[in-house]
N, C-alpha and C positions, 0 to 999 in steps of 0.2 A: 503493500500499500505505500502511497507518496504522500509524502507529510504534507500537511497545510503549512506554507511559509509565507503569504502575504506580510506583509510588513504590519504591524500592530501601529494604530495610529495615535498620534499624540491628545487625541480628544478624549476627555470621560465621557462618563454613561449622561451625565449633566449635561455636558457641552451638545451631547446629538440631541436631547432634547430641546435644548433651546434653538438648535437650527431649527429642527422639525418644525418648533411652534412658529418661530419667525418667518419661516418661509410660508408656513399654512396661513398665517394671518395676511401675511402680503398678497398669496394668492386670491383670497377671500376680498380683499380690498379694492384688488383689480378686477375683481368681477361681479361688482355690488352693483354697477352702475353700467351695466353694456346698452348697445343701441338696441339689441333683442334678445329675451329672454326664450329660450326654447324648454318647454315642460316635458321630457319624457325623451329617454334616449333610445327609442325602438327604431324602425328603418324611417318612416315619415319623419320624425325629429331629428335624427342623426341627416337626413340627407338635405333637410331645410339648415341645418348649422352648417354644414359643408358648402353648399352654394351661398348662403349669405355672407359667411367669412370670406370666401374666395373675392366675393363683390366688396371686399373692404370693411364691412360693417362688424364690431364687438359684439360677438356671440357669448353668451352662458347656458350651456344646457342643465338642466337640473333633473336628476333622474333618483327615484326614492331607493332603489336597488343598488346593489353593488356592484351589476354588472350592466353592460352595453347590449342592444339587440331586441329587447321588450320580448313579448311572444313570440316573434321570430326565430329566437335560439331553439324553441322547441322544435321546428319542422313541423312535419305532417304526423301529429298524436307522438311525439318524440322519436319518430323516426329520422336519421338525419339528413333528410332533404325538404327542399323548398323547389318551386317552380317558378320560372319568371317568362314573360311570352315575349315574344319578339317586337321591337319597337322602344320606345323611349326609355322604360323601365332596363330592359336588356343593355341598352346603352351608357345608363347610369351605373350599372353592375359594372360595364367593361371598363369604363374610366376610372372607376373604384380598384380595378386590377382584380375582381373575381372571376374566376373560371369558371366558365358558363360550359357545362355538357349538352349537348343537343338531342333529344330525347323523342321530338317528332319535328315535323316540318316548320314548326312555330312555337316551341316550348323548349325551353332549356333547363336541367335542373344543377342547383346551385347548394353548395356547404352553406347552412344557416349559419353556424360559427363564423365561417370564413366571412360571409357576407356581413355580418354584424360588426367584426373586428375592424374589416378594410373600410367601412363608413367611419367608421369613429377615428381609424387613423386618417381619414382624410379631411375630416371635420378639423382634427385637432392640427395636423398638419396646417390647413388653411387659417388657422389662427384661433379656432374657437375653445372655450374651457368648458371640461366637462365635469361635471362638481357630482358625485354618487352620495346616495346617504342620505337627500334633500327632499322631505317630504313639503309640499304647496298646500297650505291648508286654506288659503283666502286670496284675495286679489285686492290690491292698492286702486282707488279709482278716484274719478272727479265725480261727482255725484250730479245726475242730470239723467235726462231721459232722452236717449239712452246714454249710460253711464261710458265714460272713459277710461280704460283700463290703464295705468302705469306702470305696473308691475307686481310683483306676488310677496305673499306671506308664508315664511318656511318655518319649519321644525328641521331638526336633525330627527331621520327616520326610527331610529332607537328611541326616542321619546316618545315618539306617537305609539310604537308598539308597545313601551313600558306603561303607555296611560297617564303618564305625568302631566300637572299643568304647569309649563311654564312659560315667559313671554317668548315671542318667536323673532325672528330676523326676517329683515326687509331687502328686496331685490327690487331697483326701480329700472326701467326701460323707458324708450320710447314703444317697443311693438312686443306683445305676448304670445306666444304659439302654443296652443295646446294640441299637444301631440300624444296624449295619455293613452291612446288606444280604447279601446271597451270601456274603462272605467269615465272615460270623458270629466275628469275630475273640473277642470276649470269652468267648464259648460255647467257642470251641475252644481258648483258655486254660485255662479252666475244667475242662475234659474231660482236658488234656493235666497238668495239675497235680494235678487230683484223680481218678486213674484208678478206673473203675467207680462214679464219682458219675453221670455222664450220659453219653451218646452224642450226636453231631452226625452223623445219617448223611446228611445232605444233603436238597436239595429234591428232590420226585419231577416227573413229567413234567407238561406242559401241560396244564392242566384250569381256564380261565378260572374260571367261576364258582363252581366249589368252593373252588378256591383263594383267592378274594376273600372267600369266606364263613369258611374255616378259620383264615385269618390275622387276622382279628379275634377270632373266638373262643377262639384258643389265645395270646393276648397277655396278659402277666402277668409275674408274678414266677417267677423259676426257682429260685434258693437266695433266703434273705435278704439284702436287700441290692441283687440283681441282677435285672433285669427285659428283656423282652425284647420288639421291638415290630419290624414292617414285615417284609423277607424274613428276615431273622433267625431270625424264627418258623418260617418253611418249613423251613428249613434243618435247626433244631432238631426239629421233628416230621414231617420227611419230607411234606410238604404240597406240592400241585400250585404250580406256578408259573402265573402269569398274563399275561404278557407286559406291554406297553405300556397296561396297564390301571391307573390310580394309585388309584383309590377305596379299595381295600382297605389302600394304604399311608397314605392322610391319617386313615383311620378308626382304625387299629391305631395311628397315633401320639397321638390323642386318646384313645381308651382305655386306653393305658399312662398318660398323664397322669393321668387319672381315679383308676386303682388305685394308683399312686403317692400322688398327693396324699390320699387315704383313709387308705391305709398309714401314711402319715407325720403325719397330724393325730392318728391312733389311737394311736401310739406314743410320742408327744410327751408 
């Protein structure tokens, strides 16, 4: 057995703790007031973050779990395969460096973990920050009809899971994207806080290609400052679900990035 010979550092354990705390709080400071907050690091959220960061916007992604990819990571009922149809979704995956295996004339199989990780890498390399373990519990709004969303109220996920009642943190931005998938967390917060403003009926039964088309068509701004992408769109508009077909999620993320970028540029 070869002995481990790496030189011992001159830093004590206390010094290492100080380095961690300094860098962690610096990172939080840098990402507390971005241009855009994306809530949810699934396929739509990661694609949106990547495309917005590429356009030069400062983007912070808040993910309540410890990993990226959302429900996409589980593939088809935990089988390690997802499907992408030929078209814009496949081009997004190719540009992310994902290996596509053609399994029919216009359908590709992908590794869901590879797709999750490579989308995250593209987002981070473009300049977006992904903060895991952050649970969004409320919105920051300018009151009005409709309200203008200016950010989110958040707690660390373990605090929520423990059921503790502590004061939250705030993240302020020019735009917020609900990419929380089937939970549609931000939409449901808005529905609860502003009765009668909107209704979130939930998605409809499975119809793959109708769902793929409509989830992209309905992607956009819900109220000033709050946008919706991915399966949150289906939850808001009672659209069909589409199962482990990821094309619509990727294209919805790219589409919401276009809409947000256009709106922020025109309003600046």
